[in-house]
N, C-alpha and C positions, 0 to 999 in steps of 0.2 A: 312693176313694169316700167320700161324706159320709153321715152317719146323722142323721136328724132325726125326731122324733115329737112329735105334739101331742095331749095328752090332756085331756079334760074332767076336771079334778081331782075334783070332787064326784061324778062318775058312775063312777069307775074301780073295778072289782071285781078288778083284777089286783094281786096282792100285791107285784109288782115296781115298781108305780107309787105315788108318794106321793099322798095325798089332800090337796088344797089347796082350802080352802073358797071362796076368793074369786078363783079364776083357773084358769089352765091351766099345765101344765108343758111347756116346750119344751126338748127335748134337741137341741143344735146338732149337725148332721151331715148326714143324707141327705134325699132328696126324697120318701121314703115318705109317702103320704097327702097329698101336695101337690096343689093344683089346677092349679098351673103350675110348671114347672121349666125354667130356661133351657137346660140341657144343652149348655153351650158346650164344644166339643171342644178349642178353642184359646183360651187366655186373651187378653183384650183388653188389650194393653199400650200405655199412653200415656206416652211418655218423650221428648218433643220437646226441641230445644235452642232457645235464643233466646226472644223474646217470642211468646206464643201464647194463644189461647182455644180450648180443645178441649171440646166438649160431647157427651156420650154419653147417649142416651135409655135409660131403664130401664122396660120394659113389664112390670110385676109380675104382670099378669093374663093376658098373652098375647092381648089383645084389640085390638092395634095402636094402643092409646092409652097413651102414656108417663105413668106416675104421677110419676116422678122424673127429674131430670137429674143426671148425674155430671159435674162440671165440673173441669177442670184449667186453671190460668191463671198466666201470668207477664207482668207489665206494669211498665214503668218510669213512675213518676209524676212530676209536675212538681216535687215538693218533695224531690228527691234521694233518693227512696225507690223500692225495688223491691218490688212486691207479688207474692207467690206464694201459690197456693191450690189445694187439693183440697177440694171441698165437694159436698154434696147440695143440690139445689134442688127445690122442687115444680114440676112441669111446668105451663106455662100451659094445656096441653091437658087436664089432669086436672080432672074435675068431681067432687071429693070432698074429704075431710079427711084430711091426713096427720098421724099422731100418732107419737110416739116413746116408747120405754120405757126406764126405768132410766137416766136421765141421771146422770152423776157430779155430786157437789156442786160441784166447781170443775174446769173451767168448766161452766156450766150449758147451754151452747149446742152441745155436741158429744156424739155418742152414745157409749155405753160400748163397750169392746173385749171381744169374747168369743172363746173358743177352741173347737176341735172337741170335742164331747161335753160342753160346759158345760150345766148344767141351769138354765133360766131360768123363773121364775114370772111369768106374764103376767096381771096383775090389771086392775082398772078405774081405776087412778090414772094416767090419761093426759092430756096436754094437747096442743093443736095446736102444731106447730113454727112457728118464724119462716120467712120465705120462703127464707132461706139457712141451712144448717147446716154449719159448717166441720168437716172432718175434720182438716186440718192447714193452717194459714195463717201467714205471716210478713210483716211490714212491716219492711224492712231499709233504714235510712238509711245509705247508703254514704259520707256525709260525716261524720256525727257518730258512726257506729257503733251508734246506738240500734236495738234490735230489739224488736218486739212480736209475741207469739205468740198463736194461738187454736187450739183443737182439741187432741185428745190422741192422734191417729193417726199422727204422724210416726214413720217407720220401724217401724210395726206390719206384720208380714209374715204373710200367709195367715191373717188373722183375720176375724171375723164381726161385722157390725152388724145390729141388729134394728129393723125398722120395723113399726109397726102403723098401719093406715089404714082408713078407711070409704069405701065407694062404693056407691051405689044401695041404701042401707039395710043393707048387709052389712058385717061386721067381718072384717078380714083381718090376718094377721101374716106377715112375710116376713123371711128372712135373706139377707144379701148377703155373699159371701166376697170379700175384697179385700186387697191389699197397698198401702200408701202408702209408696213408696220414696223420695220427696223431697217438698218442699212444693208441687211442681207436677207430680208424676208418680205414676202408680198402675198396678196390674194388677188387672183385674176377672176373677174366675174363674167364678163361677156365682151364681145366686140362685134361691130357691124361695119360693112363696107358699102359705099355708094359710088356709082359711076357718074362722073361729071359730064 
């Protein structure tokens, strides 16, 4: 079972919660106080062989409109390169703004990796993401042996990423529990969304 709590930092009277003037404290874990929890009984495993493009919609609000797409892809390109990718994309059906929090310095285009029970301060320093956000990608030239990598999620197992987004004038934050087992393979466990 996962444990998560979202506290308004400046309004907390509980001695066990830190006061954070400019944000919220998110403890990675459970779906307590969530407005939507996926409650997946069986993890969604994507581990195909050969070339493929596998797209999984993620409906963070439970309103039958996907906010994100989780994409796994393997493709042979014309320049002797094999491209493999696990990435998040904003869904074309989503009418809102996806924002991310706490990007690492390098690379700037991949979300941080969090563990169960991590404490995360969610402030106001957010920016809209690009259309595609790689978790783990590789361009592998099988003639020259050159490899280019993007994303920091390769072989991260049962970890969490955090997404903040806006829709219909409301602010939300969500965690997504996932393993990236290869550059084109993942296991999705669960996700939960909280209204800020």
